N, C-alpha and C positions, 0 to 999 in steps of 0.2 A: 504494500500500500504506500503510495507516494503521498506526501503531505503537501498540499497546495499552500503556497505562502501568501496568496492574495487574501485581502481582508474580506470579512463577511459581506459588507455592502457591495464590494466589487463582484463577489461571487453571485450575489442576488441579481446584479445587473446582467452578468453573463447568462444566468438562467433565463432571464426575461428575453434576452436577444435570441438565445437558442430556441426557446419556446415559440417566439414569433416566427423564426425561420422554419421550424417544423410545421407550424400551423399554416404558414403561407404556402408551403409546398403541397399541403393537403387541399387547400382551398383553390389553388390555381387550376389544377386539373383533377376534377373529381374521379375520373376514370384512370386508375393507376396501372401502369405497365409494370413488368418485372423489374426493369431498371430503376424506375421511380420507387418501387418497393424497397430496394436496397438503400436508396438515398434516405427514405423515411426511417428505415431501421438505424442508419447511421446517426440521424438526428435524435432518435429516441435514446440511443446509447450515450450520446453526448449529454442529453438531459439527465439521464440516470447518473452519470459520472459527476455532473455538477451538483445534483441533489445529495450524493454521498459526501461531496466536499462540504456542503452546507451542514450536513448532519455531523461530520467530524468537527467542524468549527463550533457548532452549537455545543457539542459535548465538551470541547476544550474550554469554552466560556463557562459552562456549568461547573467543570472541575476547578477552574480558577476561582469561581465564586464560592465553591465549597471550601477551598483552601483559605480564602479570605474569611469565610464564616468561622472556620476553626480559630483563626487569629482573632476574630471578633469575639468569639466565645471565651477564649483565654483572657482577652483584655477585660471582658465583662466580669469574669470570675475574679480577676485581680482587683477591679474596682469594688466589687461586692465584698471581698475580704477586707479591703481598706475601710469600707463603710461599717462593717461589723466591728472592726477594731475601734473605730471612733465611738460607736454606740456603746460598746463594752466599757470604754473609758468613762463615758458620761454616766453610765449606770453605777460604776464603781465610785465615782466622785459623789454622786447623790446618796449612795448607800452609806458612805463614810459620814456625810452630813447627817443622815438619819440616825446613825449610831451615836453621834455626838449629842443630838437633840434628845434621843431616848435616855441618855445618861443625865442630861440637864433637867429634863421635865420633872422627875420625882423630887429633885431638890427645890425647884420652883414651886411645885405643888405644896410641899411642906412649908416653905416660906410664906406662901399666900394663906395657908391654914393658920399659921401662927399669927399673922396680921389680923385675920378675921376673929380669932379668939381674943386677941388683945382689944379689939374694938368692942367686942361683946362684954368685956370686963369693964368698959368705961374709959379705957385709955385710948384716946384718939391719936394715933401716930402720924396722921396726915398733917397736923399743925405742928410746925417746928417751935421749939421753946423760945428761940431767939425772936420770933415774930411777935409774940405776946409781950416780951420785955421792952421792945422799942417800937411803939406804934408809929412814930413819926418817920422812921426809916422805911417801914413797910409801905407807907403812903407814897414815899418818894420812889420806891421801886415800881409801884403801880403806874406812875407817870411815865417811867422809862419803857414800859412794856408797850411796844408799838405793833405787836402782832395779834391784837384782839380780833381783827377782821379775817385773819388767816385760819382756815380750817385744817386741822391735822387729821391724818388718816388713822383710824382706830385699828389696832392689831388684834 
């Protein structure tokens, strides 16, 4: 089998020309003689040869595409592995934060329970002792507080 080095579009043009020639020889003289029969057979052989060339070229294109698909698949696998590594890192980071918070939460809960117990006893820890001792200084601090119109987010 010889490999035709012409490109696929060139082969398609050759097939078109060969088909036109073959069809023209049939239409010019409807009554074929034996000599014309041999000429027609030659045209058909040429068409078959060109069709086999097209088939080989299409098969080559398909094989190249499959080769690129393998490359594409391996590239996709690499990208997916990188994506998985990034996500594992994020999960690890947040699980470490959750561990820290789970250690801190019991201590915060105990502290808040102590504060609630002390308020129930009548000791209000919300008022600092220094504020009641110097009423003039606390009034001055209120004047300096310019963020009265700012809303803070509750946590």
